[in-house]
C-alpha positions in Angstrom: 0.0 0.0 0.0 1.1 3.6 -0.3 1.1 6.4 2.3 -1.0 9.3 0.9 -1.1 11.8 3.8 0.7 14.8 2.4 2.6 15.7 5.7 3.8 12.2 6.6 7.5 11.7 6.1 6.9 8.6 4.0 4.2 10.3 1.8 4.1 8.7 -1.7 6.1 5.6 -0.6 5.0 2.0 -0.7 5.1 0.1 2.6 4.4 -3.4 3.7 1.6 -3.9 6.2 2.8 -6.1 9.1 -0.4 -6.0 11.2 -3.5 -3.9 12.1 -5.0 -2.8 15.3 -7.8 -0.5 16.5 -7.1 2.5 18.7 -9.9 4.7 19.8 -12.1 3.4 16.9 -9.5 4.1 14.3 -7.9 1.3 12.3 -4.1 1.6 12.6 -1.6 -0.1 10.4 1.9 -1.0 11.5 4.0 -1.0 8.4 7.6 -1.6 7.3 9.5 0.6 4.8 13.0 -0.7 4.4 14.4 -1.0 7.9 11.9 1.5 9.3 8.7 0.5 11.1 5.8 3.0 11.3 2.2 3.0 12.5 -0.3 5.1 10.5 -4.0 5.5 10.4 -5.6 3.6 7.5 -7.1 6.8 6.3 -3.6 8.1 5.7 -3.1 5.4 3.0 -4.5 4.5 -0.4 -6.5 1.8 1.5 -8.5 4.4 3.4 -11.7 6.2 2.3 -11.5 8.7 -0.6 -10.6 12.2 0.7 -13.5 14.7 0.9 -13.7 17.2 -1.9 -14.3 20.0 0.6 -12.1 20.7 3.5 -15.0 21.0 5.9 -17.5 18.2 5.7 -20.3 17.4 8.1 -18.6 14.1 9.0 -15.3 15.9 9.6 -16.9 18.5 11.9 -18.7 15.7 13.8 -15.4 14.0 14.4 -13.9 17.3 15.5 -16.8 17.9 17.9 -16.3 14.4 19.4 -12.6 15.0 19.8 -13.1 18.4 21.6 -15.7 16.8 23.9 -13.3 13.9 24.8 -10.5 16.4 25.5 -12.7 18.5 27.7 -13.9 15.5 29.6 -10.3 14.3 30.1 -9.3 17.8 31.3 -12.2 17.9 33.7 -11.4 14.5 35.1 -7.7 15.5 35.5 -8.7 18.7 37.2 -11.0 16.9 39.6 -8.2 14.4 40.4 -5.7 17.2 41.0 -8.1 19.2 43.1 -7.6 22.3 40.9 -10.3 24.6 39.7 -10.4 26.8 36.7 -7.6 29.3 36.8 -8.4 32.9 36.3 -6.9 34.3 33.1 -6.8 38.1 32.6 -6.3 39.8 29.4 -3.9 42.7 29.0 -6.9 45.1 28.9 -8.4 43.8 32.2 -9.2 46.8 34.3 -8.8 45.0 37.7 -5.7 46.5 39.3 -4.8 48.5 36.2 -3.2 51.9 36.5 -3.5 52.9 32.9 -5.6 52.4 29.8 -3.1 49.9 28.3 -3.5 47.5 31.2 -0.2 48.3 32.7 -1.1 47.1 36.2 1.1 46.7 39.3 3.8 44.0 39.0 3.8 43.8 35.2 7.1 45.6 35.0 8.8 44.5 38.2 12.1 43.6 36.7 15.5 45.3 36.1 15.8 44.4 32.5 15.7 46.8 29.5 12.5 48.7 28.9 12.0 49.3 32.6 10.0 52.5 33.2 11.4 55.1 35.5 
């Protein structure tokens, strides 16, 4: 078979399939190319489904939604196990503790490096 994914280092090269396995619902192929052994998703080869004509398809967006949901769930489980809550993130323009319109609040320039304001 041939690896067809454009960004894979072996793109366009023929490889020999050694065995297959399923990981997270994706069929993975372990292959040999010369002395090198690689594992690629079947969809990255000429044995996978035909690529979509459009970059954004309903199926692709559904897969992306499922991936984001799984990542959020994993993050929430990890945060629960670590006992950490959401961290507060302030943007540069946040007015809390700001002394000027550009968000230059206390502590933002507490260093002796170049650019220190007098």
